[in-house]
SEKE-558217 format. One record per residue: residue in three letters; x, y, z of N, C-alpha, C in turn. Coordinates in steps of 0.1 Angstrom, whole numbers, plus 5000, padded with zeros to 4 digits. Layout:
N
ALAXYZXYZXYZ ...
This chain:
384
MET481354475343481654355335483154325336 LYS484054425336485454405337485854335350 LYS485154385361485354325374484954175374 LEU483854145367483354005367484353915360 THR484853965348485853895341487053865349 ALA487553975355488753955363488553855375 LEU487353865381487053775392487053625387 LEU486453605375486453465369487853415366 LEU488653505360490053465358490853435370 THR490553515381491253485393490853355399 LEU489553325399488953205404489553085396 ALA489653095383490252995375491652965379 LEU492453065381493853045385493952985399 LEU493053035408493152975422492752825422 LEU491852795413491352655413492152565404 GLY493152625397494052545389493452505376 LEU492452585371491752545359492452605347 ALA492552525336493252565324492252645315 ILE492552765311491752835301492152785287 ALA491352715280491652655267491852775257 PRO492952775250493152875239492252845228 ALA491952955220491152935208491852835199 SER491152745193491852645184492352715172 ALA493552665167494152715155493252685143 GLU493252775134492452755121493152645113 SER492352545108492852435100493352495087 LYS494452425082494952465069494152395057 GLY493152325061492252255051492252105054 LYS491552035045491351895046492051825035 ILE492551705039493151615029492351485029 LEU491951445017491251315015492051205010 TRP491651085013492250965007491150885000 LEU491350874986490450784978491050644980 SER490450564988491050444993490650324984 ASN491650234982491350104976491049994987 LEU491050034999490849945010489649995019 ASN488949915026487949955036488049885049 SER489049795050489249725063490649665062 GLY491049605074492349535074493349625081 ILE494449555085495449625093496249735085 GLN496449705072497149815064496249935063 TYR494949915061494050025060494050105073 GLU493950035084493950095097495150175100 PHE496350125096497550195098497550325090 TYR497250315077497350435068496450545074 VAL495250505078494350605083494850675096 ALA495350595105495850645118497150725115 TYR498050675106499350745104499050885097 TRP498250885087497951005080497251105089 LYS496351055098495651155107496751215117 MET497651135121498751185130499551295123 ILE499951265111500751355103499951485100 ALA498751465096497851575092497651675104 GLU497451615115497251695128498451775131 ASN499651715130500851785132501151895122 LEU500651885110500851985100499752085100 GLY498652065107497552155108496352135099 TYR496252005093495151965084494151875092 THR493051865086492151755089492251645078 PHE491751525081491951415072490651325072 ASP490351285060489151195059489351095048 VAL488550985048488650875039487450875029 VAL487750855017486650835007486950685001 TYR485850605002486050464997485750454982 GLY486750414975486750404961485750304956 ASP485350314943484450224937485150084936 MET484449984940485049844940485549794927 SER484949844916485449814903486349914897 ASN486750014905487650114900487050194888 ASP485750204888485050264877485150414879 PRO485550484868485750634868484550714874 ALA483450674868482250744873481950714888 GLY482150594892481950554906482950624915 ASN484150634911485150704920484850854921 LEU484450914910484051054910482851084919 LYS481850994918480751004926481050994941 GLN481950904945482450894959483151014964 VAL483951074955484651204959483651314961 LYS482651324951481651424952480851414965 ASN480551294969479751274981480551314994 SER481851324993482651355005483351495004 TYR483251554993483951684991483251794998 THR484051875005483551995011484552115007 SER484152235010484852345005486252365011 ASP486552295022487852305028488852205023 VAL488452115014489352015008490352075000 LYS491652055003492752114995493552014987 GLY493551884991494351784984493751644986 ILE494151554977493651414977494751324974 ILE494851214982495751104979494850994972 ILE495250954960494450864952495150724951 SER494350624955494850484955494050404945 MET493050464938492350404927492350494915 ASP492950444904493250534893492150554883 GLY491050494885489950514876489350654878 GLY489350734867488650864868489550974874 VAL490850954874491751064880491451194872 ILE491351194859491151314851489751364854 ASN488751284856487451324859487351404872 ILE488051354882488151424895488851554893 MET489951564885490651684883489851784875 ASP489051744866488151834858487051884867 GLU486551804876485451854885485951954895 TYR487251924900487852014910489152064906 PRO489252164897490452204891491452264901 ASP491052304913491952364922492552264932 LEU492152134931492552034940493851974936 TRP494751964946496051904944495851754946 VAL496551674937496351534935497651464935 VAL497751354943498951274943498551124944 GLY499251034937498950894937499750824947 PHE499250714952499950634962499250494963 PHE500050394965499550254967498750204954 SER499250254942498650224930499650234919 ASP499550164908500450174897500150304889 MET498950354890498550474883498750464868 ASP498450344862498650324848497750424840 SER496550454845495650534837496150674834 VAL497150714842497750844841499150834833 PHE499950734837501350734832501450664819 GLU500550574815500550514802500050604792 GLU500750614780500450714770498950704765 ASN498450584765497050564760496050554772 GLY496550584784495650584795494550684795 PRO493350654800492250744799492450874807 SER493350874817493650994825495051044822 HIS495651014810496951054807497151204807 ASP496051284804496151424804496551484817 ALA496351404828496751454841498251484841 MET499051424832500451454832500751594827 ASN499751654821499851794817499351894827 ARG498851844838498151934848499151964859 GLU499252094863500152134874499752064887 LYS498452044889497951994902498251844904 PHE498651774894499051634896500451624900 LEU500851564911502151574916503051454915 GLY502451334910503251214908502651104916 ASN503350994916502850864922503950784928 MET503650734940504450624946503650504947 GLY504150394942503350274940503250184952 ASP502650064949502549964959503649864957 ASN504749874965506049804964506649834950 TYR506749734941507449754928506349814918 ILE506749924912505949984901505949884889 SER507149834887507349744875506849604878 GLY505949554869505549414870506649324868 GLN507549364859508749284856509549264869 ALA509849364877510649354889509949264899 LEU508549274900507849184909507949044905 GLY507849014892507948874888509248814890 GLU510348894888511648854890511948824905 ALA511348914913511548894928510948764933 TYR509748734927509048604931509748484926 ALA510348494913511048384908512348354916 LYS512948464921514148444929513848374942 GLU512648404948512248334960511948184957 VAL511348154946511048014942512247934940 ILE513247994933514547934930515247904943 ALA515348004952516047994965515447884974 ARG514247864973513547764981513547624975 GLY513947614963514147484957512947414952 TYR511847484950510547424945510847374931 LYS510147274927510347214914508947214906 LYS507847234913506547234906505747344912 VAL505447444904504747564909503647604900 ALA502747694905501647754897501447894901 THR500847974893500648114896499148154895 CYS498848264903497548324903497648474902 ILE496648534894496648674893495248724893 PHE495148864895493848924893493648964878 PRO492448994874492149024860493049144855 ALA493449134842494249234836493649374836 PHE492249374834491649504833491749594846 ALA491949524857492049594870493549594874 TYR494249494872495649484876496549434865 PRO496749524855497649484844499049444848 LYS499449504859500849474865500949324868 HIS499849254872499949114875500249024863 THR499649064851499948994839501349004835 VAL501949134836503349154833504249074843 ALA503849074856504649004866504648854863 ASP503448804859503448654856504348624844 ALA504348704834505148684822506648694826 SER506948794834508348804839508748694848 PHE507948644856508248524864508548404856 ARG507648384846507848264837509248284829 ALA509548404825510748424817511948394826 ALA511848444839513048424848513248274851 ILE512148204853512148054855512747984843 ALA512348024831512847964819514347984818 ALA514748104821516248134820516948044830 TYR516448024842517047944852517147794847 ASN516047754841515947614836517047584826 GLU517547684819518447654808519747594813 THR520147614826521347554831521147474844 ALA519847464848519547394860519647244859 ALA520147174869520247034869518846974870 GLU517947034878516547004879515747124875 PRO515047124864514247234860513047254869 ILE512547374869511247404876510147404866 GLU509047324870507847314861506847414866 ILE506347504857505147584860503947524854 VAL503047484862501847404858500747494853 GLY500547484840499447564834499647714833 ASP498647774827498647924827498247984840 ALA498448104842498048174854496548164857 GLU496148124869494748124873494348264875 VAL493348314868492848444870491648444880 LEU491848504891490848514902490148644900 ALA488848634896488048754894487548814907 PHE488448844916488148894930487348794938 GLN487548664934486848554941487948454946 PRO487648384956488648284961488948174950 LEU490048114952490347994944489247904943 SER488947844931487747764930487947624937 ASP486747564940486847434947487447334938 SER487347344925487947244916489347274912 TYR489947374917491347414913492247294914 PHE492347224925493247114927492946984920 LEU491746984913491346864906491846874891 GLU492446984887493047004874494346924873 PRO494746874861495946794860497146864865 GLY497946794873499246834878499146924891 ARG497946974894497947064906497946994919 ASP497646864919497646794932499146764936 GLU500146794928501546774931502246904932 LEU501547014933502247144934502947154947 GLU504147214947504947244959504747384963 CYS504347474954504147614958503247684948 ILE502347764954501547854946502147994947 VAL502348064936502748204936501548294933 GLY501148364943499948454941500348604940 PHE500348654928500548794926499448884931 CYS498248814933497148874939497248874954 ALA496148914961496148914976495948764981 GLY496948684981496848544983496448504997 THR496648595007496248555020494748545021 THR494048625013492548625012492048535002 PHE492648524990491948464979492548324976 ILE493648284982494348154979494448074992 TYR494948135002495248055014494147975020 PRO492848035022491847955028491447825020 LYS491447835007491147724998492247624998 MET493447674999494647585000494547495013 ILE494147555024494047485036492947385036 GLU491847415029490747325027491147205019 ALA491947235008492347124999493347035006 LYS494147085015495046995023494246905032 ALA493246965038492446885048491646765041 MET491346795028490646695020491546605012 GLY492846625013493746535006493846564991 PHE493446684987493446714972494846774968 CYS495746794977497046844973498146794983 ARG499346834981500446784989500346855003 ASP500746775013500746835027501746945029 ASP502746945020503847045022503747155012 LEU502547175005502347284996502447415003 GLN503147514998503347645004502947754995 LEU502847875001502347994994503248104995 ILE503548164983504348294982503348394976 THR503148504983502148604978502448744983 GLY501448824982501548964987500348994997 GLY500449115003499349155012499749105026 PHE499049165036499349135050498049135058 ASP497849035067496649025075497148995089 ASN496649075099497149045113496248955121 ASP495448875114494648765121495648675128 PRO495448655141496448565148496648425143 ASP495548365138495648235133496448225120 LEU496248335111497048335099498448365102 LEU498748455111500148485114500848365120 ALA500148285127500748165133501148065122 ASP500548085110500847995099501848055089 CYS502548155093503548215084504948185090 GLY505848145081507248115085507848005076 ASP509047975078509847885069509147755067 ASP508647695078508047565078506547565079 LYS505947685075504547695076503847695062 ASN502547725061501947725048502247855040 ILE502447965047502748085040504248115043 VAL505048115033506548135035507048265031 SER506248345023506748475019505648565016 LEU505748695021504748795018505548925014 THR505148985003505749104998504749214999 ILE505049325006504049435007504849565006 GLN504049665005504649805005505149835019 GLY506349895019506849945032505950055037 ILE505250035048504050115052504450255055 GLU505650285060506150415063506350505051 SER506250445039506350515026505150615025 ALA504150595034502950685034503350825037 ILE504550855042504950985044505051065031 TRP505451005020505651075007504451145002 PRO503251085000502251154994501751275002 ILE501651265015501151375023502251485024 ALA503551455023504551555022504451635009 MET504151564998503951624985502751724985 LEU501651674991500451764991500751885000 ASP501351865011501651975020502552075014 ALA503552035006504452124999503652214989 ALA502752144982501952214972500952314978 ILE500252264988499152344994499752465001 SER500852445008501552555015502252655006 GLY502452614993503152704984504652704986 ASN505152594992506552574994507052444987 MET506852434974507252314967508752294968 TYR509252174969510652144970511352204958 LYS512452274961513252344951513852244941 ASP514152124945514652024935513651934930 TYR512351964931511251884925511451874910 PRO511551754904511851744890510551744881 GLY509451744888508151724880507651584884 LYS506451554879505751434883506551314879 GLU506651214888507351094886506450974891 ARG506850854886506250734891507350644897 MET507250594909508350534915507950424925 ASP508850334928508650224938508450294952 SER507750224960507750254974508950174980 SER509150184993509950085000509249955000 VAL509949845001509449714999509749625012 PHE508749565017508949465028508849325022 GLU509949255022510049115018510049035031 ILE508948985035508848915047508948765044 ASN510148715044510348575039511248485048 SER511048505061511648415070510848415083 SER511048315091510348305104510648425113 ALA511948465112512448585121511748715116 LYS511548725103510948845098509448855101 PHE508848735100507348735104507248765119 GLN508148715127508048735141508248885144 ALA509148945137509449095139508149175135 MET507449135125506249205121505149185132 ILE505149075138504149045148504449125161 ASP505749115165506149175178506449325178 ASN507049365167507749495167507149605157 SER506249555148505749655138504349705143 PRO503949815136502549865140501449775136 MET501749665128500749585122500649445129 GLY501049445142500849315149499449285152 PRO499149205162497749165165496849295168 THR497449395173496749525176497449635170 LEU496849725163497449845156498149925167 ASP499449965164500150045173501050135165 VAL500550255162501350345153502650395160 SER502750385173503950425180505150335176 LYS504850215170505950125166506450145152 ALA505850245145506350275131507750315132 GLN508450285121509950325120510150475120 ALA509150545116509250695115508150755123 GLN508450835134507550915141507651055137 TRP506751145142506751285137508051345138 ASP508751335149510051405151511051345141 ASP510951225137511851165127511651225113 MET510351255110510051285096509851435093 LYS509651515104509151655102510051735093 ASP511351715094512251805086512251765071 TYR511451665067511351635053510151715047 PHE509451785055508251865051508652015049 THR508352065037508852205034508052315043 SER506852275048506252375056506852385070 VAL507652285073508352285086509852325083 ASN510452275073511852305069511852345055 PRO511852475052511852525038513052475030 ASP514052425036515252375028515152225026 ALA513952165029513852025027514051985012 SER514551865010514851824996513851714992 TYR513451724980512551624973513351494972 LYS514551504968515451384966515551314980 ALA515851384990516051325003514751265008 LEU513651335006512251285010512051145003 THR512251144990511951024982512850904987 GLU514150934988515050834993514650785007 TYR514250875016513850835029512650745028 CYS511650775020510450695019510650565012 GLN511750545005512050424999513050335007 SER513350385019514450325026513950225037 PHE512750215039512250135050512249985046 THR512649905056512649755053512049685066 VAL511749555064511249485075512349455085 GLU513649465080514749445090514749565100 GLY514149675096514149785105513349755118 TYR512549655118511749615130512549515138 MET513749475133514549365139515649415147 LYS515849555147516949615154516749615169 
């Protein structure tokens, strides 16, 4: 038998064949409870986390959250995907966080791409997660504060010189941040109007889009046919833009009506309509490389090497991409991972750039440095 084994090894060497080593044992699986199921941002996060997980020695899988963010629905989805090797979960839908933690008390949990109000608000249904060691904190979807988001959009409106605008939001039960942002936007415009030579008019109350497109009758309401800009705190590229283009074609609104909103879509036709003199003039989204933060936190916890300067669970802004010029839109198309075709190699942070922020790689890694790094990415980073 020994002779046969030796003969086979000799033949393999002579023929230049590689003897594959036994695969390293996985450190476990990381799940993402996703609020997305398609689109370029979804594709990026999945590919990016898989790349990072593979370098760290984990496997990675996606769980699609309940469309209504229902606690029971989210728990059911996690149960359907849970296996004994799952060690941690990134949660982007905050319905039922405490239910998931009760069901799986040994599971490490971190929030991302969500406001996580159900946990951080004192009357939130999952507020008890703040008392659980296994909950590690949350990094939001751009601005955590609705006030900061509203002020940022008001600044954009003022800078562009619009004089007649309207706002759209998602329902408060699902996105309370939008209601706060709308109020903040209105307060900022009112403050500007106190000294402005030409005040800005906000037409009507915020239009609440119940996860449905802008209605066919929207532009038939008084004053809306003269709007210069719609401010969409919701995903306006999906829920506002198509109806706005239809209304223009039918003569129901001004030809120069423009859109300020959030979200990103790499559809070539839509991207061609983004820029200073286009229909979409500004998009605000999460800086996508911020996705390093939640998986670094899970890795530190799972590996038993928590950051020495970790202050306890926090809720914070991610980095923010304010894509508000033709040059910035072009940079996103040409140089970012989210151009017409997903290309993770274009991300501002590759494995060699980020690895020393992981405590399983660098035991002296700093939580403060990790957080600052993950909040530092800008769209200008693609313009260098």
